C-alpha positions as semicolon CSV with decimal commas, in nm:
position;residue;x (nm);y (nm);z (nm)
1;M;-14,563;6,476;-4,613
2;R;-14,266;6,710;-4,549
3;V;-14,210;6,759;-4,922
4;A;-14,576;6,848;-4,972
5;L;-14,558;7,094;-4,683
6;L;-14,244;7,250;-4,830
7;S;-14,414;7,295;-5,167
8;C;-14,712;7,455;-4,996
9;V;-14,495;7,697;-4,796
10;V;-14,289;7,792;-5,101
11;A;-14,601;7,849;-5,309
12;T;-14,751;8,065;-5,033
13;G;-14,430;8,262;-4,997
14;L;-14,408;8,331;-5,369
15;S;-14,769;8,444;-5,373
16;V;-14,703;8,691;-5,090
17;L;-14,385;8,817;-5,252
18;G;-14,518;8,839;-5,604
19;S;-14,547;9,216;-5,595
20;L;-14,182;9,269;-5,504
21;L;-13,916;9,353;-5,760
22;P;-13,700;9,061;-5,882
23;A;-13,337;9,045;-5,775
24;E;-13,195;9,105;-6,120
25;A;-13,299;9,236;-6,463
26;Q;-13,675;9,273;-6,410
27;T;-13,814;9,602;-6,282
28;A;-14,183;9,605;-6,372
29;R;-14,450;9,603;-6,102
30;A;-14,687;9,309;-6,091
31;P;-15,039;9,375;-6,226
32;R;-15,180;9,386;-5,873
33;S;-15,043;9,743;-5,843
34;A;-15,307;9,867;-6,084
35;T;-15,576;9,679;-5,890
36;A;-15,463;9,827;-5,560
37;A;-15,454;10,177;-5,708
38;A;-15,806;10,136;-5,847
39;A;-15,924;10,036;-5,500
40;G;-15,763;10,342;-5,346
41;E;-15,494;10,130;-5,177
42;G;-15,188;10,260;-5,356
43;G;-15,037;10,394;-5,034
44;K;-15,082;10,060;-4,861
45;L;-14,919;9,880;-5,153
46;Q;-14,617;10,111;-5,142
47;E;-14,585;10,080;-4,763
48;S;-14,601;9,700;-4,779
49;N;-14,316;9,677;-5,029
50;E;-14,097;9,980;-4,970
51;W;-13,898;9,841;-4,674
52;T;-13,966;9,468;-4,705
53;V;-13,660;9,241;-4,721
54;G;-13,697;8,876;-4,822
55;V;-13,444;8,637;-4,663
56;A;-13,390;8,302;-4,836
57;G;-13,318;8,050;-4,560
58;G;-13,329;7,683;-4,648
59;L;-13,515;7,358;-4,596
60;L;-13,757;7,314;-4,306
61;E;-13,533;7,061;-4,130
62;G;-13,220;7,277;-4,161
63;T;-13,061;7,537;-3,934
64;N;-13,054;7,819;-4,190
65;I;-13,431;7,862;-4,199
66;R;-13,434;7,896;-3,821
67;F;-13,176;8,175;-3,845
68;A;-13,385;8,350;-4,111
69;A;-13,690;8,327;-3,884
70;E;-13,496;8,458;-3,584
71;M;-13,370;8,755;-3,784
72;A;-13,731;8,834;-3,869
73;K;-13,825;8,830;-3,499
74;V;-13,548;9,068;-3,394
75;L;-13,517;9,300;-3,694
76;D;-13,883;9,342;-3,792
77;D;-13,986;9,705;-3,728
78;R;-14,280;9,779;-3,954
79;P;-14,327;10,010;-4,136
80;N;-13,954;10,096;-4,114
81;L;-13,839;9,741;-4,192
82;R;-14,019;9,415;-4,256
83;V;-13,821;9,089;-4,279
84;L;-13,977;8,786;-4,449
85;P;-13,802;8,449;-4,394
86;M;-13,843;8,213;-4,691
87;V;-13,826;7,835;-4,705
88;T;-13,598;7,743;-4,996
89;Y;-13,391;7,451;-5,126
90;G;-13,051;7,541;-4,981
91;A;-12,705;7,686;-5,045
92;L;-12,675;7,648;-5,425
93;G;-13,039;7,730;-5,492
94;N;-13,023;8,034;-5,266
95;I;-12,761;8,202;-5,486
96;E;-12,975;8,149;-5,795
97;D;-13,278;8,278;-5,602
98;L;-13,078;8,587;-5,505
99;L;-13,007;8,651;-5,872
100;Y;-13,341;8,568;-6,027
101;L;-13,630;8,518;-5,781
102;R;-13,866;8,803;-5,706
103;G;-13,855;8,926;-5,348
104;V;-13,522;8,771;-5,245
105;D;-13,286;9,039;-5,109
106;V;-13,066;8,846;-4,865
107;T;-12,969;8,481;-4,845
108;I;-12,784;8,235;-4,624
109;T;-12,541;8,020;-4,818
110;S;-12,207;7,837;-4,780
111;A;-11,855;7,984;-4,807
112;D;-11,760;7,734;-5,079
113;V;-12,052;7,817;-5,309
114;L;-11,891;8,086;-5,529
115;D;-11,588;7,873;-5,612
116;E;-11,821;7,590;-5,709
117;F;-12,007;7,815;-5,955
118;V;-11,674;7,938;-6,092
119;R;-11,549;7,580;-6,132
120;N;-11,865;7,471;-6,312
121;G;-11,888;7,792;-6,517
122;T;-12,266;7,797;-6,471
123;L;-12,305;8,160;-6,358
124;A;-12,106;8,425;-6,543
125;N;-11,899;8,677;-6,342
126;I;-12,053;8,541;-6,023
127;K;-11,793;8,683;-5,783
128;N;-11,869;9,036;-5,898
129;R;-12,247;8,992;-5,875
130;I;-12,262;8,866;-5,515
131;R;-12,144;9,032;-5,195
132;Y;-12,147;8,925;-4,830
133;I;-12,265;9,104;-4,518
134;C;-12,081;8,884;-4,270
135;S;-11,942;8,539;-4,218
136;F;-12,203;8,341;-4,025
137;Y;-12,182;8,026;-3,810
138;I;-12,038;7,682;-3,894
139;N;-12,252;7,411;-4,054
140;E;-12,133;7,063;-3,962
141;M;-12,115;6,773;-4,208
142;H;-12,315;6,469;-4,091
143;V;-12,256;6,134;-4,260
144;Y;-12,503;5,878;-4,122
145;V;-12,481;5,521;-4,248
146;R;-12,601;5,162;-4,217
147;P;-12,425;4,906;-3,990
148;E;-12,217;4,742;-4,264
149;I;-12,052;5,075;-4,354
150;R;-11,749;5,134;-4,130
151;T;-11,549;5,398;-4,318
152;L;-11,605;5,658;-4,590
153;E;-11,421;5,429;-4,832
154;D;-11,692;5,164;-4,776
155;L;-11,936;5,399;-4,951
156;Q;-11,750;5,353;-5,280
157;G;-12,009;5,253;-5,539
158;K;-12,293;5,261;-5,282
159;K;-12,606;5,475;-5,304
160;V;-12,575;5,779;-5,078
161;S;-12,832;6,059;-5,047
162;F;-12,698;6,415;-5,070
163;N;-13,037;6,571;-4,991
164;T;-13,221;6,770;-5,257
165;V;-13,054;6,940;-5,553
166;G;-12,935;7,287;-5,451
167;S;-12,893;7,201;-5,082
168;A;-12,580;7,241;-4,870
169;A;-12,537;6,862;-4,869
170;N;-12,551;6,868;-5,248
171;L;-12,286;7,143;-5,254
172;T;-12,042;7,078;-4,969
173;G;-12,105;6,704;-4,950
174;G;-12,031;6,666;-5,320
175;I;-11,711;6,873;-5,296
176;V;-11,583;6,681;-4,993
177;F;-11,655;6,338;-5,142
178;D;-11,487;6,440;-5,469
179;R;-11,176;6,575;-5,292
180;L;-11,150;6,261;-5,076
181;K;-11,202;6,050;-5,391
182;I;-11,505;5,866;-5,252
183;G;-11,694;5,750;-5,561
184;A;-12,037;5,698;-5,407
185;E;-12,346;5,676;-5,627
186;K;-12,504;6,012;-5,546
187;V;-12,882;6,036;-5,523
188;F;-13,073;6,355;-5,451
189;I;-13,387;6,313;-5,242
190;N;-13,508;6,481;-4,925
191;N;-13,299;6,333;-4,645
192;S;-13,599;6,269;-4,421
193;V;-13,719;6,034;-4,696
194;A;-13,368;5,896;-4,745
195;L;-13,343;5,795;-4,379
196;E;-13,649;5,575;-4,426
197;K;-13,491;5,419;-4,734
198;M;-13,185;5,337;-4,523
199;R;-13,405;5,113;-4,307
200;T;-13,482;4,894;-4,609
201;G;-13,123;4,893;-4,733
202;E;-13,210;5,081;-5,052
203;I;-12,964;5,356;-4,951
204;A;-12,636;5,303;-4,765
205;G;-12,620;5,645;-4,602
206;V;-12,710;6,012;-4,604
207;V;-12,496;6,325;-4,611
208;H;-12,648;6,623;-4,433
209;V;-12,473;6,961;-4,394
210;T;-12,635;7,191;-4,140
211;G;-12,580;7,339;-3,796
212;K;-12,586;7,092;-3,510
213;P;-12,804;6,978;-3,353
214;T;-13,049;6,935;-3,639
215;D;-13,398;6,797;-3,590
216;L;-13,341;6,551;-3,874
217;F;-13,115;6,346;-3,644
218;A;-13,211;6,477;-3,301
219;K;-13,563;6,340;-3,347
220;F;-13,468;6,030;-3,545
221;K;-13,550;5,696;-3,382
222;P;-13,218;5,508;-3,374
223;E;-13,186;5,180;-3,561
224;P;-12,946;4,910;-3,433
225;G;-12,605;4,965;-3,587
226;F;-12,685;5,290;-3,767
227;H;-12,409;5,539;-3,690
228;F;-12,222;5,858;-3,785
229;L;-11,898;5,826;-3,980
230;P;-11,593;6,044;-3,903
231;V;-11,486;6,284;-4,179
232;P;-11,110;6,355;-4,172
233;F;-10,976;6,709;-4,189
234;A;-10,760;6,617;-4,486
235;R;-10,512;6,855;-4,650
236;S;-10,743;6,886;-4,952
237;L;-11,013;7,036;-4,725
238;Q;-10,810;7,307;-4,555
239;D;-10,922;7,600;-4,770
240;Y;-11,283;7,665;-4,667
241;Y;-11,342;7,397;-4,406
242;V;-11,263;7,363;-4,035
243;P;-11,233;7,061;-3,802
244;T;-11,520;7,005;-3,558
245;K;-11,709;6,724;-3,381
246;L;-12,053;6,577;-3,329
247;T;-12,107;6,492;-2,962
248;S;-12,345;6,303;-2,737
249;Q;-12,469;6,641;-2,615
250;D;-12,576;6,720;-2,972
251;Y;-12,741;6,382;-3,035
252;P;-12,802;6,192;-2,708
253;N;-13,038;5,959;-2,897
254;L;-12,765;5,849;-3,140
255;L;-12,435;5,877;-2,947
256;K;-12,339;5,724;-2,613
257;P;-12,257;5,960;-2,322
258;G;-11,915;6,112;-2,383
259;E;-11,895;5,977;-2,739
260;T;-11,772;6,210;-3,015
261;V;-11,736;6,181;-3,393
262;E;-11,481;6,394;-3,577
263;T;-11,609;6,577;-3,882
264;I;-11,560;6,900;-4,075
265;G;-11,765;7,218;-4,093
266;V;-11,817;7,491;-4,349
267;P;-11,878;7,860;-4,262
268;Q;-12,212;7,999;-4,365
269;V;-12,243;8,340;-4,529
270;L;-12,507;8,611;-4,516
271;A;-12,502;8,717;-4,882
272;V;-12,666;8,989;-5,092
273;Y;-12,678;9,097;-5,454
274;N;-12,422;9,363;-5,551
275;W;-12,666;9,650;-5,594
276;S;-12,546;9,996;-5,699
277;P;-12,567;10,248;-5,411
278;E;-12,816;10,471;-5,594
279;T;-13,080;10,196;-5,627
280;E;-13,386;10,135;-5,411
281;R;-13,279;9,777;-5,344
282;Y;-12,938;9,893;-5,212
283;R;-13,109;10,131;-4,967
284;R;-13,345;9,854;-4,855
285;V;-13,064;9,604;-4,788
286;S;-12,854;9,877;-4,623
287;R;-13,132;9,934;-4,372
288;F;-13,145;9,559;-4,305
289;V;-12,768;9,561;-4,240
290;E;-12,796;9,860;-4,009
291;Y;-13,067;9,691;-3,801
292;L;-12,870;9,364;-3,791
293;F;-12,554;9,531;-3,661
294;K;-12,732;9,750;-3,406
295;R;-12,947;9,468;-3,265
296;F;-12,693;9,189;-3,294
297;D;-12,640;9,144;-2,920
298;Q;-13,006;9,043;-2,882
299;F;-12,936;8,721;-3,073
300;K;-12,683;8,604;-2,813
301;Q;-12,945;8,534;-2,547
302;P;-13,201;8,252;-2,518
303;P;-13,428;8,150;-2,681
304;F;-13,219;8,215;-2,993
305;H;-12,997;7,949;-3,147
306;P;-12,665;7,911;-2,956
307;K;-12,471;7,934;-3,284
308;W;-12,531;8,311;-3,284
309;N;-12,245;8,319;-3,034
310;E;-12,007;8,184;-3,301
311;I;-12,057;8,487;-3,524
312;N;-11,810;8,775;-3,544
313;L;-11,957;9,045;-3,767
314;A;-11,610;9,179;-3,850
315;S;-11,461;8,846;-3,963
316;S;-11,331;8,852;-4,318
317;L;-11,410;8,580;-4,572
318;P;-11,148;8,470;-4,828
319;G;-11,266;8,480;-5,188
320;W;-11,560;8,711;-5,109
321;T;-11,606;9,090;-5,116
322;R;-11,808;9,259;-4,843
323;F;-12,125;9,455;-4,925
324;R;-12,036;9,823;-4,931
325;A;-12,290;9,933;-4,667
326;A;-12,169;9,661;-4,427
327;E;-11,804;9,757;-4,479
328;E;-11,882;10,124;-4,414
329;L;-12,063;10,038;-4,090
330;L;-11,772;9,825;-3,972
331;V;-11,517;10,097;-4,053
332;S;-11,721;10,354;-3,861
333;T;-11,753;10,137;-3,548
334;R;-11,440;9,920;-3,515
335;A;-11,161;10,016;-3,283
336;P;-10,813;10,062;-3,439
337;E;-10,613;9,738;-3,431
338;T;-10,364;9,559;-3,648
339;D;-10,470;9,294;-3,897
340;A;-10,258;9,039;-3,710
341;S;-10,428;9,097;-3,374
342;A;-10,772;9,092;-3,538
343;T;-10,693;8,759;-3,701
344;K;-10,566;8,622;-3,369
345;Q;-10,885;8,734;-3,196
346;Q;-11,102;8,565;-3,460
347;F;-10,901;8,244;-3,419
348;E;-10,935;8,250;-3,040
349;Q;-11,310;8,307;-3,066
350;W;-11,340;8,010;-3,301
351;M;-11,129;7,793;-3,069
352;S;-11,343;7,894;-2,771
353;A;-11,665;7,811;-2,958
354;R;-11,513;7,479;-3,066
355;A;-11,424;7,388;-2,706
356;T;-11,771;7,468;-2,573
357;T;-11,931;7,244;-2,835
358;G;-11,723;6,936;-2,753
359;G;-11,405;6,987;-2,953
360;R;-11,088;6,817;-2,817
361;R;-10,849;7,053;-2,638
362;L;-10,540;7,094;-2,856
363;S;-10,181;7,092;-2,739
364;D;-9,979;7,415;-2,773
365;A;-9,801;7,273;-3,078
366;E;-10,128;7,166;-3,240
367;A;-10,287;7,505;-3,169
368;K;-9,987;7,688;-3,318
369;A;-9,996;7,472;-3,633
370;L;-10,371;7,520;-3,671
371;F;-10,337;7,897;-3,623
372;E;-10,080;7,910;-3,904
373;Q;-10,328;7,722;-4,127
374;F;-10,601;7,965;-4,014
375;Q;-10,385;8,266;-4,107
376;G;-10,321;8,118;-4,450
377;W;-10,693;8,059;-4,496
378;M;-10,775;8,419;-4,397
379;K;-10,509;8,561;-4,630
380;R;-10,573;8,332;-4,925
381;E;-10,623;8,544;-5,238
382;G;-10,901;8,409;-5,452
383;D;-11,029;8,560;-5,779
384;Q;-11,122;8,884;-5,609
385;P;-11,339;9,110;-5,830
386;P;-11,301;9,486;-5,813
387;R;-11,545;9,680;-5,596
């Protein structure tokens, strides 16, 4: 039912967006422009498209689509700016949509996505074609399994669902399992369907990567013995990932009061295509960025998602280059401060957000060691393309 609904929403979205320019290569207007002109509606056609920004979010049961919808609520200011949230298939697919799908101007994806494309060699010169507006919130990795599975190693050779192809679970889940050398038999089906297959024993577990709490688990009727597995913050995961926890406050239906499960999280990224400043699409996205920065404080109040409070618009992102318009806005508004103090402030904000969401309080020695890792992560020099 959910898959059918997703297909319907995507089809409707593409129909609405059909008159917009594609993200890359194509520039011709759709034939409807001639029809609108013949009907004397050329002005309306131009107004509808001139300042419309399409935001690729994610699957219906994920957190990213909610953030796309909330940006539309706050930033929409027609005719000066119209924001259209789009249901899509997730982190990997969103980058391809940003490159090739008509009407997609901005997308929410994962921090580890560019390196994955570089490693696979599937998209040429990808780090020079994509830019980021800001580092977003943290998406937590959920590994939910049957009673007989006690550790990640028990999933060796077992069928595990990594959600649909192109999703964050497909991307981050696959990377994490590979780095931890867990040779599960990966299957790619919608995780709401996979949870039902767990009941029959056809699948041993599901991997879901999204912001907590997610409706997929928050509304799931618990089965005896079904449980979350801890994911260790291993040395091999200390480039893009951060330690975090799932708590009974997140999932009171699945965890006992006070119970926590250690896991890892991956930063999300608000990404755009690297348009040249003289293009129409650059001006359109620049206006979106301007509205986002000026109205950002509105997101920090109910009823918006609490993860908005994790976001620092000025945070840097290793391996990525910031969109020129966003960098110019930050330079014009930030107060003078050293790089070291800015990094320290970002770390303290992350630690504060971690504590309020159930993270264990660290000792001074642990906090110092983690800060040194954080500094290394912030300063890591990836394959940075020129501006």
